[in-house]
C-alpha positions in Angstrom: 35.5 -174.1 143.0 31.8 -173.6 142.4 30.3 -175.1 139.3 30.5 -171.7 137.6 34.3 -171.7 137.9 34.9 -174.9 136.1 33.0 -177.9 134.9 35.9 -180.3 134.9 38.8 -181.2 137.1 42.0 -179.1 136.6 45.5 -180.3 137.2 47.7 -178.8 139.9 49.9 -177.4 137.1 46.9 -175.6 135.5 45.8 -174.2 138.9 49.2 -172.8 139.7 49.3 -171.1 136.4 45.9 -169.7 137.1 47.2 -168.2 140.3 50.1 -166.6 138.4 47.6 -165.3 135.9 46.0 -163.2 138.7 49.1 -161.1 138.5 48.4 -160.1 134.9 44.7 -159.5 135.9 45.7 -157.0 138.7 48.2 -155.3 136.4 46.3 -154.8 133.3 42.6 -155.0 134.3 42.3 -152.2 136.7 39.9 -149.5 135.6 37.9 -146.4 136.5 34.1 -145.8 136.7 32.2 -143.0 135.1 31.0 -141.1 138.2 27.8 -139.0 138.0 27.7 -135.2 138.7 26.6 -134.0 142.0 24.3 -131.4 140.4 24.4 -128.0 138.7 26.3 -125.0 140.0 23.0 -123.3 140.8 21.7 -126.2 142.9 22.6 -127.1 146.5 25.3 -129.8 146.3 24.1 -133.2 147.7 26.0 -134.6 150.6 27.9 -137.7 149.6 27.0 -141.0 151.4 30.3 -141.5 153.2 31.2 -144.7 155.2 34.6 -145.2 156.8 36.4 -148.3 155.3 37.8 -150.8 157.8 40.6 -152.3 155.8 41.2 -154.9 158.6 37.7 -156.4 157.8 38.2 -158.9 154.9 34.8 -158.1 153.4 35.4 -154.4 153.3 39.0 -154.9 152.1 37.8 -157.0 149.2 35.1 -154.6 148.3 37.5 -151.7 148.3 40.0 -153.6 146.2 37.4 -154.4 143.6 36.2 -150.8 143.7 39.7 -149.6 143.0 40.8 -152.2 140.5 37.5 -152.6 138.7 34.0 -151.3 139.3 31.2 -152.4 141.6 28.7 -151.8 138.8 28.6 -155.1 136.8 27.4 -153.3 133.7 30.6 -151.2 133.5 33.6 -152.4 131.5 36.6 -150.2 132.2 40.1 -150.0 130.8 43.4 -149.6 132.6 46.7 -148.5 130.9 50.3 -149.7 131.7 53.6 -149.1 130.1 57.4 -149.1 130.8 60.6 -150.9 130.1 61.8 -154.5 130.3 65.3 -155.0 131.7 67.5 -158.1 131.5 69.9 -159.7 133.9 72.4 -162.4 132.7 75.2 -161.8 135.2 75.4 -160.6 138.8 78.5 -158.6 138.3 77.1 -155.9 135.9 74.1 -153.6 135.8 70.7 -154.5 134.4 70.4 -153.9 130.6 67.3 -152.1 129.2 66.1 -154.5 126.5 62.8 -153.3 125.1 59.8 -151.0 125.9 56.2 -152.1 126.2 52.7 -150.6 126.4 49.3 -152.1 126.8 45.9 -152.1 128.6 43.4 -154.4 130.2 39.6 -154.4 130.3 37.8 -155.8 133.4 34.3 -156.3 134.6 33.3 -157.4 138.1 30.1 -159.2 139.2 29.3 -159.3 142.9 27.6 -162.6 143.9 24.9 -163.1 146.6 27.6 -164.4 149.1 29.7 -161.2 148.7 32.3 -162.8 146.5 33.2 -161.3 143.1 33.6 -162.9 139.7 36.3 -161.0 137.8 36.3 -161.0 134.0 39.6 -159.7 132.6 41.4 -159.5 129.2 44.8 -158.0 128.6 46.9 -156.9 125.7 50.4 -155.3 125.3 52.8 -154.6 122.5 56.6 -154.2 122.6 58.4 -151.0 121.6 61.8 -149.8 120.4 63.5 -148.1 123.2 65.0 -145.3 121.0 62.1 -144.5 118.7 59.1 -145.5 120.9 57.6 -147.3 117.9 55.8 -150.6 118.2 58.0 -153.4 116.7 57.6 -156.9 115.3 61.3 -157.8 115.3 63.9 -157.3 118.0 67.7 -157.8 118.0 68.7 -159.8 121.0 71.7 -157.9 122.5 73.1 -161.0 124.1 73.1 -163.2 121.0 72.8 -160.8 118.1 69.9 -162.9 116.8 66.8 -161.2 115.2 63.7 -162.5 117.0 60.1 -162.2 116.1 58.3 -160.2 118.8 55.2 -161.8 120.2 52.8 -159.3 121.9 51.1 -160.1 125.2 47.5 -161.1 124.3 45.7 -163.0 127.0 42.1 -163.5 126.0 40.9 -164.7 129.4 42.3 -163.9 132.8 39.4 -164.5 135.2 39.3 -164.9 138.9 36.9 -165.7 141.7 37.6 -163.5 144.8 36.0 -164.5 148.1 36.0 -163.9 151.8 37.4 -167.0 153.5 36.9 -167.9 157.1 40.4 -169.3 157.1 42.4 -166.8 155.1 40.3 -163.6 154.9 40.4 -162.4 151.3 41.2 -165.3 149.0 41.0 -166.8 145.5 38.8 -169.9 145.2 40.1 -172.4 142.7 39.8 -176.1 141.8 42.7 -178.4 142.7 42.1 -181.7 140.8 38.4 -181.6 141.5 38.6 -180.2 145.0 37.7 -176.7 145.9 40.7 -174.9 147.5 41.1 -171.4 148.8 44.4 -169.5 148.1 45.2 -166.5 150.3 45.1 -163.1 148.6 46.9 -160.8 150.9 46.0 -157.1 150.4 48.1 -154.4 152.0 46.6 -151.0 152.9 48.3 -147.9 154.3 46.4 -144.6 154.7 48.3 -141.3 154.6 45.9 -138.4 155.0 43.7 -138.2 151.9 45.6 -141.1 150.1 45.5 -144.8 150.5 48.5 -146.8 149.4 47.5 -150.3 148.2 50.1 -153.1 147.8 49.3 -156.4 146.2 52.0 -159.1 145.5 52.0 -162.4 143.7 55.0 -164.8 144.2 54.7 -168.1 142.4 56.8 -171.0 141.1 55.1 -173.6 138.8 55.9 -176.2 136.1 56.5 -174.7 132.7 54.2 -175.6 129.8 57.3 -175.1 127.6 59.5 -178.0 128.5 63.2 -177.8 127.7 63.0 -181.1 125.9 60.3 -179.9 123.4 61.2 -176.2 123.4 65.0 -176.0 123.6 65.3 -172.4 122.3 62.2 -171.0 124.0 62.0 -172.7 127.4 63.6 -171.0 130.4 63.5 -174.3 132.3 61.2 -176.8 133.9 60.0 -174.4 136.6 58.9 -170.8 136.1 59.4 -168.5 139.1 57.5 -165.2 138.8 57.0 -162.3 141.2 54.6 -159.5 140.5 54.2 -156.4 142.7 51.4 -153.8 142.3 51.4 -150.5 144.1 48.5 -148.1 143.8 47.6 -144.7 145.2 43.9 -144.1 145.7 41.9 -141.2 147.1 40.3 -142.4 150.4 37.1 -140.3 150.0 36.4 -142.1 146.7 36.6 -145.5 148.5 34.5 -144.3 151.4 31.8 -142.6 149.2 29.0 -145.1 148.8 27.6 -143.2 145.9 30.7 -143.9 143.8 31.1 -147.4 142.3 34.6 -147.0 141.1 37.7 -145.2 142.5 40.6 -143.9 140.5 44.2 -145.0 141.1 47.7 -144.4 139.8 50.5 -146.8 140.5 53.3 -149.0 139.4 53.7 -152.6 138.3 56.9 -154.6 138.7 57.4 -158.1 137.4 60.4 -160.4 137.8 60.3 -163.6 135.7 62.1 -165.9 133.2 63.1 -165.0 129.7 60.2 -164.6 127.4 59.9 -167.5 124.9 60.3 -165.3 121.8 63.7 -163.9 123.1 65.2 -167.3 122.4 67.4 -167.3 125.5 66.7 -170.9 126.4 68.0 -171.8 129.8 70.6 -169.1 129.9 71.1 -167.8 133.4 69.2 -164.6 134.2 65.8 -163.1 134.2 63.7 -160.1 133.0 62.2 -157.3 135.0 59.2 -155.4 133.8 59.1 -151.9 135.3 56.0 -149.8 134.5 53.5 -147.2 135.5 49.8 -148.0 135.4 46.6 -145.9 135.7 42.9 -146.3 135.5 41.2 -144.8 132.5 37.8 -143.3 132.3 36.9 -144.5 128.8 38.5 -146.3 125.8 39.1 -142.9 124.3 41.8 -142.3 126.9 43.9 -145.1 125.5 46.9 -143.4 123.6 46.1 -143.1 119.9 49.1 -145.3 118.6 48.1 -148.1 121.1 44.5 -147.8 120.1 45.3 -147.9 116.4 47.5 -151.0 116.5 44.8 -152.7 118.7 42.1 -151.9 116.2 44.2 -153.3 113.4 45.4 -156.5 115.1 43.3 -157.4 118.1 40.0 -155.4 118.1 38.3 -158.0 120.3 40.5 -156.8 123.2 38.6 -153.7 123.7 36.0 -155.8 125.6 36.2 -157.8 128.8 35.5 -161.6 128.5 31.8 -162.5 128.4 30.0 -164.4 131.1 30.3 -167.5 128.9 34.1 -167.5 129.5 33.6 -168.4 133.2 35.3 -171.8 133.8 37.6 -171.7 130.8 41.3 -172.0 131.2 43.2 -168.7 131.9 45.8 -167.5 129.5 49.5 -166.5 130.1 52.3 -165.4 127.8 53.7 -168.9 128.0 50.5 -170.9 127.3 49.6 -168.6 124.4 53.0 -169.0 122.9 52.8 -172.8 123.2 49.4 -172.7 121.5 50.4 -170.5 118.6 53.9 -171.5 117.8 56.0 -174.6 116.9 59.3 -175.3 118.7 62.4 -174.0 117.1 65.2 -176.5 116.4 68.0 -176.6 118.9 71.2 -174.9 117.9 74.1 -177.1 116.7 
């Protein structure tokens, strides 16, 4: 990493968790720009500055990705909404069980560097919902155990990333492995169908859990966390090709397969949870649904802003690291 990424060595465990955190970044921190008008109805419409995008060129691919998921204007902070259902899987011989709903948003800001790389500043927040009423909830009855659990919202204060063009990998994330700068491939898939571009981005990781079974017998899903996140977006090609537009709109889906959440108190029970959600870029904070905006104002008002430049180099958050920092281990069951 460069000196702006971190001012101290990071362990391999921290680095792997940072890679996983990129998934949350791409899900929740994907926003839209405020595009200027092309002129009044009585005036001749200015011709847009169009330039074909070569998605096979890593530099153009990265720039298109940032334009779609954030904004090329470093002064613009833009929100992206996501929401859906969490399913559970404890046995392979029966269907998935819908467990709980969720809804949230992220706020991202991108800063292009002189070498063509981008510093991505992202913050994400989500609350869980009752599947029947659609109301946000603070307690949840575990259908597998019957236990009443305190619900912990997703609130990751910092999920930053340094996206670069690598001679070896093409688009990559630059990170620090125990004091050594390393480049991790960031594969970006693009498929154009007429006026639309379909973007696919996937993160598949397995890394040591910060919640060890020995210390967190009720909350830990095991020594290793295996997480897969898949993001699929539909973007208008002309918005990507228009050089006068700094941000392109998208609609899409986010799917996440991972271990039991700590607050579900499933311990090392076999199985996993699957997040299935829609996501979309928003024009302004006013587009955040009123109930979500209200609960955010009451509980986490600081999440309406992307992390400041001073956050660069700080440790990225995840649902697991935040839980470990804010909670004490529950005693093991007799």
